[in-house]
TITINU-952896 format. One record per atom (N, C-alpha, C, O): residue in three letters; x, z, y. Coordinates in pm, 1 decimal. Example, Ala and Ser with C-alpha at 12.3 -4.5 7.8 and 13.67 -1.06 7.14 Angstrom:
2
site aa ala; east 1319.0; up 780.0; north -569.0
site aa ala; east 1230.0; up 780.0; north -450.0
site aa ala; east 1320.0; up 780.0; north -330.0
site aa ala; east 1423.6; up 846.5; north -331.9
site aa ser; east 1285.0; up 708.0; north -225.0
site aa ser; east 1367.0; up 714.0; north -106.0
site aa ser; east 1290.0; up 787.0; north 3.0
site aa ser; east 1340.9; up 803.9; north 113.8
END
This chain:
94
site aa unk; east 4894.0; up 3243.9; north -367.9
site aa unk; east 4933.2; up 3078.9; north -382.1
site aa unk; east 4839.3; up 2994.0; north -258.7
site aa unk; east 4749.8; up 2912.4; north -280.7
site aa unk; east 4881.2; up 3032.6; north -147.3
site aa unk; east 4826.2; up 2977.2; north -38.5
site aa unk; east 4867.0; up 2826.5; north -26.3
site aa unk; east 4800.7; up 2747.3; north 40.7
site aa unk; east 4962.6; up 2796.9; north -84.6
site aa unk; east 5025.8; up 2680.1; north -58.6
site aa unk; east 4955.4; up 2548.8; north -124.2
site aa unk; east 4945.3; up 2555.4; north -246.7
site aa unk; east 4910.8; up 2444.4; north -70.2
site aa unk; east 4841.8; up 2356.0; north -138.2
site aa unk; east 4910.5; up 2219.0; north -91.0
site aa unk; east 4918.9; up 2194.2; north 29.3
site aa unk; east 4962.0; up 2126.0; north -192.9
site aa unk; east 5031.9; up 2007.1; north -162.0
site aa unk; east 4978.7; up 1907.1; north -128.6
site aa unk; east 4861.4; up 1903.3; north -165.7
site aa unk; east 5024.3; up 1788.9; north -53.0
site aa unk; east 4945.4; up 1660.8; north -25.4
site aa unk; east 4857.2; up 1594.5; north -127.9
site aa unk; east 4744.3; up 1550.4; north -106.3
site aa unk; east 4925.9; up 1593.0; north -247.5
site aa unk; east 4846.5; up 1543.1; north -382.9
site aa unk; east 4719.2; up 1620.4; north -391.1
site aa unk; east 4609.4; up 1564.7; north -390.0
site aa unk; east 4735.2; up 1750.7; north -399.4
site aa unk; east 4608.6; up 1835.2; north -408.9
site aa unk; east 4492.4; up 1795.1; north -313.0
site aa unk; east 4373.0; up 1775.0; north -335.6
site aa unk; east 4570.5; up 1789.6; north -191.8
site aa unk; east 4475.2; up 1736.9; north -80.4
site aa unk; east 4403.7; up 1610.6; north -116.0
site aa unk; east 4282.2; up 1591.8; north -111.2
site aa unk; east 4490.7; up 1532.3; north -150.0
site aa unk; east 4406.6; up 1358.8; north -193.4
site aa unk; east 4320.7; up 1395.1; north -280.3
site aa unk; east 4204.7; up 1360.9; north -257.6
site aa unk; east 4344.1; up 1461.6; north -385.5
site aa unk; east 4273.4; up 1479.9; north -475.6
site aa unk; east 4141.9; up 1519.5; north -444.1
site aa unk; east 4041.8; up 1461.4; north -486.0
site aa unk; east 4141.7; up 1636.7; north -356.4
site aa unk; east 4008.7; up 1699.0; north -323.2
site aa unk; east 3940.2; up 1602.5; north -228.6
site aa unk; east 3817.1; up 1605.1; north -229.8
site aa unk; east 3997.8; up 1521.5; north -150.5
site aa unk; east 3932.1; up 1404.7; north -60.4
site aa unk; east 3904.3; up 1317.5; north -124.8
site aa unk; east 3818.8; up 1246.2; north -72.3
site aa unk; east 3947.6; up 1276.3; north -249.8
site aa unk; east 3874.6; up 1170.3; north -348.5
site aa unk; east 3712.6; up 1219.3; north -394.8
site aa unk; east 3618.2; up 1147.1; north -427.2
site aa unk; east 3718.5; up 1345.1; north -386.4
site aa unk; east 3592.0; up 1406.3; north -468.3
site aa unk; east 3506.8; up 1439.5; north -363.4
site aa unk; east 3396.9; up 1478.0; north -403.5
site aa unk; east 3521.0; up 1437.5; north -237.2
site aa unk; east 3453.5; up 1458.3; north -128.4
site aa unk; east 3338.6; up 1343.3; north -115.9
site aa unk; east 3363.4; up 1224.8; north -138.4
site aa unk; east 3233.8; up 1382.5; north -84.6
site aa unk; east 3134.5; up 1304.5; north -53.5
site aa unk; east 3161.3; up 1194.9; north 44.2
site aa unk; east 3236.6; up 1209.4; north 140.5
site aa unk; east 3088.9; up 1070.1; north 12.6
site aa unk; east 3118.8; up 961.5; north 113.7
site aa unk; east 3045.2; up 960.1; north 253.8
site aa unk; east 2933.1; up 1010.5; north 259.8
site aa unk; east 3094.9; up 912.3; north 351.2
site aa unk; east 3036.2; up 920.9; north 485.6
site aa unk; east 2876.7; up 864.1; north 442.6
site aa unk; east 2841.5; up 777.2; north 362.9
site aa unk; east 2796.6; up 957.7; north 536.4
site aa unk; east 2644.9; up 914.2; north 506.6
site aa unk; east 2614.2; up 759.8; north 542.2
site aa unk; east 2523.4; up 699.4; north 485.0
site aa unk; east 2690.9; up 703.4; north 634.6
site aa unk; east 2665.7; up 549.0; north 661.4
site aa unk; east 2689.4; up 473.2; north 531.8
site aa unk; east 2605.5; up 394.0; north 488.9
site aa unk; east 2790.8; up 495.1; north 476.8
site aa unk; east 2806.9; up 414.4; north 341.6
site aa unk; east 2690.1; up 437.7; north 250.1
site aa unk; east 2614.7; up 350.4; north 206.9
site aa unk; east 2685.2; up 557.0; north 227.9
site aa unk; east 2539.4; up 597.4; north 131.5
site aa unk; east 2413.2; up 539.5; north 174.2
site aa unk; east 2339.5; up 485.1; north 91.9
site aa unk; east 2380.0; up 548.4; north 310.9
site aa unk; east 2275.0; up 497.7; north 359.9
site aa unk; east 2267.8; up 335.6; north 346.1
site aa unk; east 2159.3; up 279.6; north 330.0
site aa unk; east 2376.9; up 272.1; north 352.7
site aa unk; east 2378.9; up 114.6; north 359.6
site aa unk; east 2370.6; up 94.3; north 191.3
site aa unk; east 2301.3; up 1.1; north 150.6
site aa unk; east 2430.2; up 167.9; north 107.8
site aa unk; east 2409.0; up 138.1; north -53.7
site aa unk; east 2247.7; up 154.8; north -69.9
site aa unk; east 2178.5; up 65.5; north -118.9
site aa unk; east 2198.9; up 270.0; north -26.8
site aa unk; east 2053.6; up 288.7; north -37.8
site aa unk; east 1962.0; up 191.2; north 31.0
site aa unk; east 1852.1; up 153.8; north -10.2
site aa unk; east 2015.1; up 160.1; north 127.1
site aa unk; east 1940.2; up 43.2; north 201.8
site aa unk; east 1923.3; up -89.0; north 116.6
site aa unk; east 1820.7; up -157.0; north 114.1
site aa unk; east 2028.9; up -112.0; north 53.9
site aa unk; east 2060.8; up -241.9; north -13.9
site aa unk; east 1977.2; up -212.1; north -152.3
site aa unk; east 1897.1; up -298.2; north -188.7
site aa unk; east 1989.3; up -123.6; north -210.2
site aa unk; east 1912.9; up -70.0; north -333.3
site aa unk; east 1754.7; up -86.9; north -319.0
site aa unk; east 1685.1; up -139.4; north -406.0
site aa unk; east 1701.6; up -30.4; north -185.5
site aa unk; east 1565.1; up -48.2; north -166.6
site aa unk; east 1514.3; up -154.9; north -139.5
site aa unk; east 1394.5; up -175.1; north -159.3
site aa unk; east 1606.6; up -257.6; north -81.4
site aa unk; east 1573.3; up -401.9; north -51.1
site aa unk; east 1568.9; up -481.2; north -179.0
site aa unk; east 1485.7; up -570.3; north -195.8
site aa unk; east 1667.4; up -445.2; north -277.5
site aa unk; east 1637.0; up -523.5; north -377.8
site aa unk; east 1521.3; up -484.2; north -479.1
site aa unk; east 1472.3; up -564.5; north -558.4
site aa unk; east 1479.0; up -335.7; north -465.7
site aa unk; east 1357.1; up -299.0; north -526.6
site aa unk; east 1229.3; up -369.6; north -478.2
site aa unk; east 1138.6; up -412.9; north -549.3
site aa unk; east 1238.5; up -373.4; north -345.8
site aa unk; east 1132.6; up -442.5; north -270.7
site aa unk; east 1115.8; up -596.0; north -324.6
site aa unk; east 1004.1; up -638.2; north -354.8
site aa unk; east 1209.3; up -660.8; north -333.0
site aa unk; east 1242.1; up -817.1; north -356.2
site aa unk; east 1146.3; up -798.7; north -524.9
site aa unk; east 1039.0; up -855.9; north -544.6
site aa unk; east 1198.8; up -730.0; north -603.6
site aa unk; east 1165.9; up -728.1; north -744.9
site aa unk; east 1026.1; up -685.3; north -723.7
site aa unk; east 945.0; up -757.1; north -782.2
site aa unk; east 978.6; up -592.1; north -658.7
site aa unk; east 824.2; up -565.7; north -652.6
site aa unk; east 741.4; up -693.3; north -614.4
site aa unk; east 646.4; up -730.2; north -683.4
site aa unk; east 772.6; up -743.7; north -527.3
site aa unk; east 714.8; up -876.5; north -463.2
site aa unk; east 716.0; up -971.0; north -559.9
site aa unk; east 608.9; up -1028.7; north -578.4
site aa unk; east 830.7; up -1009.9; north -642.6
site aa unk; east 818.1; up -1124.6; north -727.4
site aa unk; east 721.9; up -1088.7; north -833.5
site aa unk; east 627.9; up -1162.5; north -863.3
site aa unk; east 751.1; up -947.4; north -904.3
site aa unk; east 597.2; up -919.1; north -974.1
site aa unk; east 499.5; up -905.0; north -953.3
site aa unk; east 414.3; up -889.0; north -1040.7
site aa unk; east 477.0; up -905.7; north -831.2
site aa unk; east 329.1; up -887.7; north -761.7
site aa unk; east 294.1; up -1043.1; north -768.3
site aa unk; east 188.2; up -1071.7; north -824.3
site aa unk; east 373.5; up -1148.2; north -716.0
site aa unk; east 351.3; up -1288.4; north -694.1
site aa unk; east 328.0; up -1339.9; north -825.9
site aa unk; east 239.4; up -1424.5; north -838.1
site aa unk; east 405.7; up -1295.5; north -946.8
site aa unk; east 384.3; up -1357.1; north -1069.6
site aa unk; east 234.5; up -1310.4; north -1132.7
site aa unk; east 159.7; up -1381.8; north -1199.6
site aa unk; east 216.1; up -1195.0; north -1099.4
site aa unk; east 63.5; up -1128.9; north -1171.1
site aa unk; east -20.6; up -1187.8; north -1067.7
site aa unk; east -127.8; up -1214.8; north -1121.8
site aa unk; east -22.8; up -1218.4; north -952.7
site aa unk; east -116.9; up -1299.5; north -888.9
site aa unk; east -135.2; up -1441.9; north -943.4
site aa unk; east -246.4; up -1492.2; north -959.7
site aa unk; east -16.3; up -1505.3; north -971.4
site aa unk; east -36.3; up -1650.0; north -1015.9
site aa unk; east -128.5; up -1652.5; north -1155.4
site aa unk; east -222.0; up -1731.1; north -1171.1
site aa unk; east -86.7; up -1554.0; north -1253.1
site aa unk; east -142.6; up -1507.5; north -1373.8
site aa unk; east -273.8; up -1483.4; north -1353.3
site aa unk; east -337.6; up -1520.9; north -1451.6
site aa unk; east -341.5; up -1438.0; north -1269.8
site aa unk; east -479.5; up -1401.6; north -1257.3
site aa unk; east -546.8; up -1525.2; north -1188.7
site aa unk; east -664.3; up -1546.2; north -1218.8
site aa unk; east -494.0; up -1597.6; north -1112.0
site aa unk; east -534.8; up -1729.0; north -1047.8
site aa unk; east -551.8; up -1822.9; north -1200.7
site aa unk; east -662.3; up -1863.0; north -1237.3
site aa unk; east -448.1; up -1843.9; north -1264.8
site aa unk; east -450.6; up -1929.0; north -1415.9
site aa unk; east -577.4; up -1873.3; north -1485.8
site aa unk; east -660.5; up -1952.0; north -1531.1
site aa unk; east -592.3; up -1749.3; north -1494.6
site aa unk; east -681.8; up -1696.4; north -1574.4
site aa unk; east -836.5; up -1719.4; north -1514.6
site aa unk; east -935.9; up -1737.5; north -1585.0
site aa unk; east -834.4; up -1715.7; north -1403.8
site aa unk; east -965.7; up -1753.3; north -1321.0
site aa unk; east -989.5; up -1893.6; north -1339.4
site aa unk; east -1099.6; up -1931.5; north -1379.1
site aa unk; east -906.0; up -1966.1; north -1316.9
site aa unk; east -913.1; up -2121.4; north -1362.1
site aa unk; east -1001.5; up -2156.0; north -1504.2
site aa unk; east -1108.2; up -2215.8; north -1518.6
site aa unk; east -914.3; up -2095.0; north -1597.8
site aa unk; east -928.1; up -2117.5; north -1750.4
site aa unk; east -1109.8; up -2066.4; north -1755.3
site aa unk; east -1198.3; up -2132.8; north -1809.2
site aa unk; east -1126.2; up -1951.8; north -1693.8
site aa unk; east -1285.3; up -1905.5; north -1697.7
site aa unk; east -1384.9; up -2004.2; north -1666.0
site aa unk; east -1478.6; up -2044.9; north -1734.7
site aa unk; east -1344.4; up -2039.0; north -1537.2
site aa unk; east -1452.8; up -2102.2; north -1461.5
site aa unk; east -1453.2; up -2257.7; north -1513.3
site aa unk; east -1557.3; up -2322.4; north -1524.9
site aa unk; east -1326.6; up -2307.3; north -1541.9
site aa unk; east -1337.7; up -2441.0; north -1605.7
site aa unk; east -1425.8; up -2459.7; north -1738.4
site aa unk; east -1490.4; up -2561.5; north -1763.4
site aa unk; east -1418.1; up -2339.7; north -1824.0
site aa unk; east -1483.8; up -2315.6; north -1937.8
site aa unk; east -1649.1; up -2327.5; north -1918.5
site aa unk; east -1722.8; up -2376.3; north -2004.1
site aa unk; east -1685.9; up -2283.7; north -1813.5
site aa unk; east -1841.1; up -2292.0; north -1767.5
site aa unk; east -1891.7; up -2431.5; north -1754.8
site aa unk; east -1824.9; up -2527.5; north -1716.3
site aa unk; east -2025.1; up -2432.7; north -1793.8
site aa unk; east -2095.0; up -2561.9; north -1774.9
site aa unk; east -2132.0; up -2586.2; north -1618.2
site aa unk; east -2125.6; up -2492.4; north -1538.7
site aa unk; east -2169.8; up -2712.1; north -1579.4
site aa unk; east -2176.1; up -2707.4; north -1441.3
site aa unk; east -2319.9; up -2659.5; north -1412.5
site aa unk; east -2348.4; up -2638.9; north -1294.5
site aa unk; east -2423.0; up -2637.5; north -1516.6
site aa unk; east -2540.6; up -2568.8; north -1467.6
site aa unk; east -2495.0; up -2396.8; north -1476.7
site aa unk; east -2583.2; up -2322.3; north -1434.1
site aa unk; east -2394.0; up -2341.7; north -1516.8
site aa unk; east -2368.7; up -2235.2; north -1514.7
site aa unk; east -2272.2; up -2199.9; north -1388.4
site aa unk; east -2277.5; up -2087.1; north -1339.5
site aa unk; east -2178.0; up -2305.3; north -1333.3
site aa unk; east -2105.4; up -2287.2; north -1231.8
site aa unk; east -2243.6; up -2283.6; north -1107.7
site aa unk; east -2251.5; up -2184.1; north -1035.6
site aa unk; east -2325.7; up -2375.0; north -1095.2
site aa unk; east -2450.9; up -2381.0; north -999.0
site aa unk; east -2497.6; up -2249.4; north -1007.6
site aa unk; east -2502.0; up -2182.9; north -904.2
site aa unk; east -2541.1; up -2190.1; north -1138.2
site aa unk; east -2589.5; up -2076.4; north -1117.9
site aa unk; east -2539.1; up -1958.9; north -1036.4
site aa unk; east -2606.5; up -1868.7; north -986.6
site aa unk; east -2402.0; up -1977.6; north -1031.9
site aa unk; east -2330.3; up -1854.6; north -974.3
site aa unk; east -2275.0; up -1932.4; north -837.4
site aa unk; east -2166.2; up -1899.6; north -790.2
site aa unk; east -2339.4; up -2015.9; north -788.6
site aa unk; east -2295.0; up -2095.6; north -655.8
site aa unk; east -2157.2; up -2157.9; north -654.6
site aa unk; east -2088.7; up -2146.2; north -553.0
site aa unk; east -2114.8; up -2218.8; north -753.0
site aa unk; east -1961.0; up -2294.2; north -740.5
site aa unk; east -1990.2; up -2420.5; north -765.7
site aa unk; east -2090.4; up -2440.4; north -834.4
site aa unk; east -1932.1; up -2506.8; north -730.0
site aa unk; east -1914.6; up -2660.1; north -755.2
site aa unk; east -1776.6; up -2656.8; north -812.9
site aa unk; east -1683.8; up -2590.6; north -766.2
site aa unk; east -1770.9; up -2733.8; north -918.3
site aa unk; east -1662.8; up -2761.7; north -999.2
site aa unk; east -1549.5; up -2793.3; north -916.7
site aa unk; east -1437.2; up -2752.9; north -946.8
site aa unk; east -1574.6; up -2872.4; north -800.9
site aa unk; east -1444.8; up -2902.3; north -741.5
site aa unk; east -1405.0; up -2788.1; north -652.0
site aa unk; east -1317.4; up -2819.4; north -571.4
site aa unk; east -1445.1; up -2669.2; north -645.9
site aa unk; east -1421.9; up -2579.9; north -568.4
site aa unk; east -1331.6; up -2473.1; north -648.6
site aa unk; east -1275.7; up -2380.4; north -590.0
site aa unk; east -1321.6; up -2494.6; north -793.4
site aa unk; east -1251.9; up -2398.4; north -868.8
site aa unk; east -1126.6; up -2376.2; north -830.2
site aa unk; east -1096.5; up -2257.1; north -822.9
site aa unk; east -1045.5; up -2452.2; north -803.6
site aa unk; east -901.1; up -2423.3; north -765.7
site aa unk; east -874.5; up -2366.5; north -631.1
site aa unk; east -768.5; up -2311.8; north -600.7
site aa unk; east -974.3; up -2382.2; north -553.3
site aa unk; east -967.6; up -2334.4; north -429.5
site aa unk; east -1018.3; up -2178.5; north -438.7
site aa unk; east -973.3; up -2098.3; north -356.9
site aa unk; east -1100.0; up -2141.4; north -525.6
site aa unk; east -1167.1; up -2040.0; north -552.3
site aa unk; east -1067.9; up -1921.8; north -627.9
site aa unk; east -1062.6; up -1799.7; north -612.7
site aa unk; east -995.1; up -2011.9; north -712.6
site aa unk; east -888.9; up -1931.2; north -798.4
site aa unk; east -757.9; up -1905.1; north -717.7
site aa unk; east -715.2; up -1789.8; north -711.3
site aa unk; east -696.8; up -2000.4; north -660.1
site aa unk; east -579.6; up -1992.8; north -563.2
site aa unk; east -611.8; up -1956.8; north -414.9
site aa unk; east -519.6; up -1911.8; north -347.0
site aa unk; east -731.6; up -1972.5; north -360.8
site aa unk; east -760.2; up -1950.6; north -227.1
site aa unk; east -678.7; up -1992.9; north -120.7
site aa unk; east -557.6; up -2012.9; north -130.8
site aa unk; east -750.5; up -2007.3; north -11.6
site aa unk; east -693.2; up -2074.4; north 105.7
site aa unk; east -606.0; up -1944.2; north 178.6
site aa unk; east -640.6; up -1826.8; north 165.3
site aa unk; east -506.8; up -1981.0; north 244.3
site aa unk; east -413.1; up -1864.5; north 307.4
site aa unk; east -473.2; up -1751.8; north 365.0
site aa unk; east -438.0; up -1636.8; north 338.8
site aa unk; east -583.7; up -1788.9; north 461.0
site aa unk; east -660.9; up -1682.9; north 517.6
site aa unk; east -761.7; up -1585.9; north 432.7
site aa unk; east -798.7; up -1475.1; north 471.6
site aa unk; east -798.3; up -1646.3; north 312.9
site aa unk; east -884.6; up -1571.7; north 225.4
site aa unk; east -1028.7; up -1617.5; north 249.1
site aa unk; east -1118.7; up -1555.6; north 192.2
site aa unk; east -1054.0; up -1707.9; north 318.7
site aa unk; east -1170.4; up -1757.5; north 353.4
site aa unk; east -1242.5; up -1863.6; north 251.3
site aa unk; east -1165.3; up -1944.3; north 199.4
site aa unk; east -1344.3; up -1870.9; north 225.5
site aa unk; east -1415.6; up -1968.4; north 150.4
site aa unk; east -1444.4; up -2089.4; north 232.5
site aa unk; east -1514.5; up -2077.7; north 333.0
site aa unk; east -1392.4; up -2211.9; north 194.9
site aa unk; east -1419.5; up -2314.8; north 278.0
site aa unk; east -1504.6; up -2414.5; north 185.6
site aa unk; east -1473.3; up -2461.4; north 76.2
site aa unk; east -1615.7; up -2432.3; north 257.3
site aa unk; east -1723.5; up -2527.0; north 194.2
site aa unk; east -1721.8; up -2660.7; north 265.3
site aa unk; east -1747.5; up -2672.5; north 385.1
site aa unk; east -1688.2; up -2766.2; north 180.2
site aa unk; east -1677.5; up -2929.4; north 241.9
site aa unk; east -1821.0; up -2989.9; north 225.6
site aa unk; east -1859.0; up -3085.7; north 292.9
site aa unk; east -1888.4; up -2935.0; north 143.0
site aa unk; east -2036.6; up -3011.2; north 100.5
site aa unk; east -2158.5; up -2993.1; north 235.2
site aa unk; east -2266.5; up -3051.9; north 240.4
site aa unk; east -2112.8; up -2910.9; north 320.2
site aa unk; east -2241.3; up -2902.0; north 412.9
site aa unk; east -2345.4; up -2816.8; north 369.5
site aa unk; east -2441.5; up -2796.9; north 443.9
site aa unk; east -2337.0; up -2759.5; north 248.1
site aa unk; east -2444.5; up -2649.7; north 210.7
site aa unk; east -2385.6; up -2537.9; north 191.2
site aa unk; east -2274.6; up -2522.6; north 140.2
site aa unk; east -2464.3; up -2448.5; north 234.8
site aa unk; east -2414.4; up -2300.2; north 192.8
site aa unk; east -2471.2; up -2210.0; north 56.6
site aa unk; east -2426.3; up -2097.7; north 33.9
END
């Protein structure tokens, strides 16, 4: 049985692995989707931590805040932080 008809060849071809470029393209899309999902999860977690920090600091008295070197007006900036991560003090004292 050395004879193989065209239908058999087509069936075998359909089972053959896809070209690597197609697979790598699909893998790239899936990797990008996973990265976007991770970034969104991390951003959501960061916002949750910032809200928790605000709640904790707001609950402190002015005296307790002063003891830890924080003015009430700095709470949001400390929780959410400036873009470069540095603490900015506008009161002229350190």
